[in-house]
DOTI-343143 format. One record per residue: residue number from 0; residue in three letters; x, y, z of N, C-alpha, C in turn. Coordinates in pm, 1 decimal. Example, Ala and Ser with C-alpha at 12.3 -4.5 7.8 and 13.67 -1.06 7.14 Angstrom:
<rs>
> seq;type;n_c1;n_c2;n_c3;ca_c1;ca_c2;ca_c3;c_c1;c_c2;c_c3
> 0;ala;1319.0;-569.0;780.0;1230.0;-450.0;780.0;1320.0;-330.0;780.0
> 1;ser;1285.0;-225.0;708.0;1367.0;-106.0;714.0;1290.0;3.0;787.0
</rs>
This chain:
<rs>
> seq;type;n_c1;n_c2;n_c3;ca_c1;ca_c2;ca_c3;c_c1;c_c2;c_c3
> 0;unk;-489.3;549.6;-2037.0;-532.6;669.9;-2007.9;-685.9;701.5;-2041.9
> 1;unk;-745.0;593.5;-2081.1;-881.7;626.7;-2084.1;-949.5;604.6;-1920.5
> 2;unk;-1059.2;719.3;-1917.9;-1099.6;716.3;-1810.7;-1048.9;808.0;-1689.9
> 3;unk;-969.2;896.4;-1728.4;-873.7;1020.3;-1685.2;-977.2;1117.5;-1672.6
> 4;unk;-958.1;1194.3;-1579.7;-1060.0;1305.2;-1583.4;-983.1;1426.8;-1644.6
> 5;unk;-932.7;1441.6;-1749.8;-848.0;1556.2;-1827.5;-889.3;1669.8;-1792.3
> 6;unk;-1042.7;1693.7;-1827.2;-1102.3;1838.5;-1782.3;-1029.6;1884.1;-1641.4
> 7;unk;-1051.5;1794.5;-1542.5;-1033.6;1851.1;-1412.7;-883.5;1862.1;-1402.4
> 8;unk;-773.5;1778.9;-1480.8;-621.9;1809.3;-1460.8;-607.5;1933.0;-1518.8
> 9;unk;-670.8;1977.7;-1626.2;-628.3;2073.3;-1735.0;-653.6;2204.8;-1634.7
> 10;unk;-770.3;2202.8;-1561.1;-855.4;2337.6;-1498.0;-753.5;2358.8;-1390.5
> 11;unk;-707.5;2215.2;-1320.4;-601.5;2268.2;-1192.9;-499.1;2263.4;-1232.0
> 12;unk;-410.5;2260.6;-1349.9;-282.2;2252.8;-1353.9;-253.5;2366.8;-1513.9
> 13;unk;-332.5;2389.2;-1588.7;-320.4;2446.9;-1696.7;-225.1;2579.9;-1704.8
> 14;unk;-221.0;2666.1;-1587.9;-144.8;2785.0;-1572.6;-2.4;2750.5;-1543.4
> 15;unk;12.6;2622.4;-1491.3;151.1;2587.1;-1423.6;252.2;2584.7;-1555.6
> 16;unk;362.2;2640.4;-1535.5;485.6;2636.9;-1647.4;529.9;2419.1;-1593.7
> 17;unk;508.8;2388.3;-1685.6;526.4;2234.1;-1686.1;665.8;2204.6;-1780.5
> 18;unk;756.4;2119.7;-1735.4;866.3;2067.1;-1858.1;812.8;1965.2;-1875.2
> 19;unk;790.2;1942.4;-2044.8;754.8;1813.2;-2062.1;866.5;1689.4;-2071.4
> 20;unk;979.8;1734.0;-2041.5;1055.5;1616.2;-2069.0;1083.7;1577.7;-1938.8
> 21;unk;1094.6;1632.9;-1849.9;1093.2;1581.2;-1702.8;972.3;1510.2;-1676.6
> 22;unk;854.8;1538.0;-1700.5;723.1;1474.5;-1667.6;728.7;1357.0;-1719.8
> 23;unk;783.8;1348.9;-1866.7;758.9;1214.4;-1923.5;883.2;1126.5;-1870.7
> 24;unk;983.0;1168.7;-1815.2;1072.2;1093.9;-1749.0;1012.7;1033.5;-1634.0
> 25;unk;944.0;1102.7;-1538.4;879.7;1067.9;-1419.2;773.3;964.9;-1468.4
> 26;unk;712.1;999.3;-1538.4;593.0;904.1;-1573.6;643.4;757.0;-1620.0
> 27;unk;731.8;779.9;-1724.3;806.0;641.5;-1745.1;847.6;555.9;-1637.4
> 28;unk;918.5;647.4;-1546.8;963.2;581.8;-1427.8;860.6;479.1;-1350.4
> 29;unk;756.7;544.0;-1310.4;630.2;535.4;-1220.2;568.1;404.9;-1302.3
> 30;unk;569.3;411.6;-1433.5;486.2;334.3;-1516.5;572.8;151.9;-1502.6
> 31;unk;680.3;208.3;-1478.8;768.0;54.2;-1487.4;795.1;44.1;-1306.3
> 32;unk;724.4;87.8;-1232.9;744.0;57.6;-1111.0;640.1;-24.6;-1063.7
> 33;unk;701.2;-139.1;-1001.3;559.8;-228.9;-970.3;524.6;-216.8;-818.7
> 34;unk;546.7;-106.3;-762.7;476.2;-71.6;-664.8;352.5;9.7;-675.6
> 35;unk;347.6;66.9;-819.1;246.7;127.2;-841.1;123.0;34.7;-902.7
> 36;unk;38.4;31.7;-809.8;-98.8;-80.1;-854.6;-184.1;-0.1;-942.2
> 37;unk;-217.5;163.6;-945.0;-292.8;199.7;-1045.2;-231.0;292.1;-1129.0
> 38;unk;-175.0;230.6;-1257.0;-86.6;306.0;-1350.2;-196.6;438.7;-1393.0
> 39;unk;-296.1;429.5;-1405.2;-373.6;539.6;-1452.5;-377.8;677.3;-1383.2
> 40;unk;-324.3;628.2;-1260.3;-333.6;724.7;-1144.2;-185.4;839.7;-1147.3
> 41;unk;-96.6;790.2;-1249.8;43.7;833.8;-1271.9;6.0;980.4;-1328.9
> 42;unk;-41.0;1011.7;-1419.4;-45.9;1146.2;-1467.6;-101.5;1253.6;-1358.4
> 43;unk;-208.7;1227.4;-1254.2;-245.3;1303.7;-1185.3;-137.5;1322.2;-1082.0
> 44;unk;-61.1;1203.5;-1032.0;39.9;1199.0;-948.5;169.6;1309.3;-991.8
> 45;unk;205.4;1304.7;-1096.7;289.2;1385.6;-1112.2;263.0;1512.5;-1136.9
> 46;unk;117.5;1573.9;-1125.6;63.2;1678.6;-1113.7;55.2;1779.1;-1007.2
> 47;unk;8.0;1683.4;-911.1;-4.9;1713.8;-771.0;47.8;1638.5;-679.3
> 48;unk;120.5;1547.8;-674.9;213.4;1440.0;-598.2;121.4;1367.1;-451.5
> 49;unk;0.3;1341.8;-514.0;-93.3;1295.9;-410.2;-73.2;1146.4;-448.0
> 50;unk;0.6;1070.2;-362.6;4.6;916.7;-371.8;-87.5;845.2;-376.9
> 51;unk;-211.5;904.5;-321.6;-322.5;795.6;-328.3;-359.5;780.6;-467.8
> 52;unk;-331.4;863.4;-589.9;-379.8;836.6;-696.9;-296.3;680.8;-752.5
> 53;unk;-215.0;666.0;-699.5;-120.7;518.2;-731.3;-157.7;408.7;-706.2
> 54;unk;-244.9;390.6;-578.0;-297.6;285.0;-515.4;-163.0;199.9;-494.9
> 55;unk;-50.3;237.6;-415.6;68.2;181.7;-390.9;37.4;47.4;-357.6
> 56;unk;150.5;-65.8;-351.3;126.3;-178.8;-278.3;138.7;-173.2;-145.2
> 57;unk;67.0;-258.0;-87.7;83.4;-241.6;42.8;152.2;-364.7;124.3
> 58;unk;177.5;-358.4;241.1;259.8;-460.9;309.1;157.1;-588.8;310.3
> 59;unk;204.6;-708.3;293.3;153.0;-808.7;313.9;147.5;-852.2;451.4
> 60;unk;22.8;-960.9;472.8;24.7;-992.9;618.0;138.9;-1044.7;682.1
> 61;unk;195.2;-1140.7;599.9;311.0;-1172.3;633.8;430.5;-1093.5;704.3
> 62;unk;434.9;-1000.2;601.1;563.6;-862.8;624.8;499.7;-778.3;717.2
> 63;unk;383.5;-756.1;781.8;315.8;-682.2;866.2;356.2;-763.8;1037.3
> 64;unk;312.8;-890.3;1005.1;348.8;-983.3;1123.6;505.6;-980.9;1175.6
> 65;unk;581.4;-995.1;1060.8;725.4;-993.3;1087.2;757.9;-887.8;1171.1
> 66;unk;747.3;-744.5;1070.5;771.7;-637.1;1166.5;698.2;-579.1;1300.8
> 67;unk;582.0;-652.9;1326.9;557.0;-631.3;1437.9;640.4;-719.2;1542.2
> 68;unk;668.5;-845.5;1516.7;718.9;-931.4;1625.8;873.6;-878.9;1621.8
> 69;unk;935.9;-828.3;1533.5;1091.7;-730.9;1531.7;1066.7;-657.0;1628.3
> 70;unk;972.8;-570.4;1643.7;939.7;-461.6;1722.3;891.5;-481.2;1851.4
> 71;unk;856.4;-625.5;1912.7;787.1;-680.0;1995.5;668.3;-584.4;2053.9
> 72;unk;595.9;-580.5;1955.0;465.0;-494.1;1952.0;476.3;-332.1;2033.2
> 73;unk;590.6;-310.6;2010.5;653.6;-163.6;2061.5;622.0;-59.5;1931.5
> 74;unk;555.2;33.3;1966.1;526.8;157.8;1879.4;647.7;234.4;1854.1
> 75;unk;682.9;245.3;1709.3;789.4;298.7;1651.5;791.5;478.4;1703.4
> 76;unk;680.4;503.3;1733.1;664.3;668.3;1774.2;646.7;716.4;1944.2
> 77;unk;563.8;605.8;2014.3;577.4;626.1;2124.2;644.7;538.7;2232.9
> 78;unk;692.2;436.0;2176.3;784.5;355.6;2223.6;696.0;268.0;2347.3
> 79;unk;555.3;272.8;2344.1;482.9;176.7;2420.5;447.8;50.8;2342.1
> 80;unk;396.9;-28.7;2422.3;339.1;-145.0;2397.1;182.9;-130.9;2335.7
> 81;unk;145.0;-213.1;2229.8;-1.1;-217.4;2189.5;-14.6;-352.8;2111.0
> 82;unk;-129.6;-392.7;2142.0;-168.4;-503.7;2052.9;-206.5;-468.8;1907.4
> 83;unk;-138.2;-566.0;1833.3;-152.1;-542.1;1693.3;-266.0;-473.4;1614.4
> 84;unk;-388.2;-498.9;1667.8;-515.1;-437.0;1649.4;-482.2;-294.6;1650.8
> 85;unk;-449.4;-237.0;1741.4;-450.1;-88.2;1772.2;-306.3;-21.2;1686.1
> 86;unk;-240.0;-78.8;1601.2;-118.0;-43.3;1553.9;-161.3;-54.4;1397.1
> 87;unk;-65.4;21.9;1301.5;-89.5;45.2;1183.5;52.9;3.9;1143.0
> 88;unk;94.0;-42.7;1004.8;216.0;-62.7;933.7;219.7;49.2;850.4
> 89;unk;373.6;103.7;843.8;420.5;195.7;767.8;525.3;170.9;713.7
> 90;unk;572.9;266.6;625.6;703.7;274.8;580.6;787.7;353.3;637.0
> 91;unk;915.2;298.5;702.7;1023.0;373.5;742.4;1042.7;475.3;681.9
> 92;unk;1110.3;436.0;579.2;1152.8;541.8;454.4;1062.2;548.3;357.3
> 93;unk;972.4;653.1;356.1;868.4;675.0;247.6;878.1;634.1;109.3
> 94;unk;780.2;574.6;47.0;811.9;532.6;-103.1;842.7;679.3;-162.5
> 95;unk;782.1;800.8;-138.2;807.2;908.1;-199.6;946.5;951.5;-198.5
> 96;unk;1034.7;889.5;-124.7;1164.8;927.1;-89.9;1261.5;801.0;-163.4
> 97;unk;1156.1;722.8;-214.7;1257.2;616.5;-321.5;1273.1;476.5;-225.1
> 98;unk;1195.3;464.7;-133.6;1189.5;328.6;-76.8;1096.0;226.3;-150.0
> 99;unk;1098.5;93.9;-82.2;1015.2;-8.3;-165.8;928.5;-33.0;-29.4
> 100;unk;823.8;-146.3;-73.3;752.3;-201.0;45.3;799.1;-331.7;45.3
> 101;unk;900.5;-316.7;164.5;963.3;-433.3;184.7;955.5;-470.4;351.2
> 102;unk;973.3;-571.8;384.3;963.3;-623.1;522.3;1059.7;-500.1;602.3
> 103;unk;1175.8;-504.6;574.5;1293.4;-431.7;629.0;1263.8;-291.4;614.6
> 104;unk;1149.4;-229.7;554.2;1104.1;-94.3;553.1;973.7;-83.9;622.2
> 105;unk;940.8;-175.2;690.1;791.2;-159.3;767.8;811.4;-157.3;899.8
> 106;unk;725.9;-82.9;960.9;737.6;-54.4;1107.6;596.6;-25.7;1141.7
> 107;unk;583.1;-56.5;1275.7;459.5;-31.4;1322.1;448.7;83.3;1422.8
> 108;unk;315.0;164.1;1406.4;328.8;271.8;1511.1;128.9;256.1;1542.7
> 109;unk;129.6;316.8;1661.3;22.7;335.3;1677.8;-110.0;391.8;1637.4
> 110;unk;-214.8;351.9;1612.5;-338.6;427.7;1541.9;-379.2;541.7;1636.5
> 111;unk;-353.5;533.0;1740.2;-393.7;650.9;1864.4;-318.5;755.4;1844.4
> 112;unk;-380.1;869.2;1790.6;-333.5;998.3;1775.3;-397.2;1118.1;1796.4
</rs>
């Protein structure tokens, strides 16, 4: 918890009614989750829901390659073929909905939007 910007967190959230039991439960679960790479971001995340605080585990190169091969280079959103350099790997079911960073939960979509 050292290094957290407690003043900023307090300023942004001190007026909200928070349930300490629910917060403690969420914090414990997140601290035990091996997908969460930045444990110090857990407190900010439970307050604002921004997953960037957690530095979630990314798909490995092998996982990304396997998913790209499985899709034959076809974008999950546009159904068009793209070279791997023009695609980005993402979660099929978002981490925030309880999914994990596994090859079965990886799909490719174009970075052209």
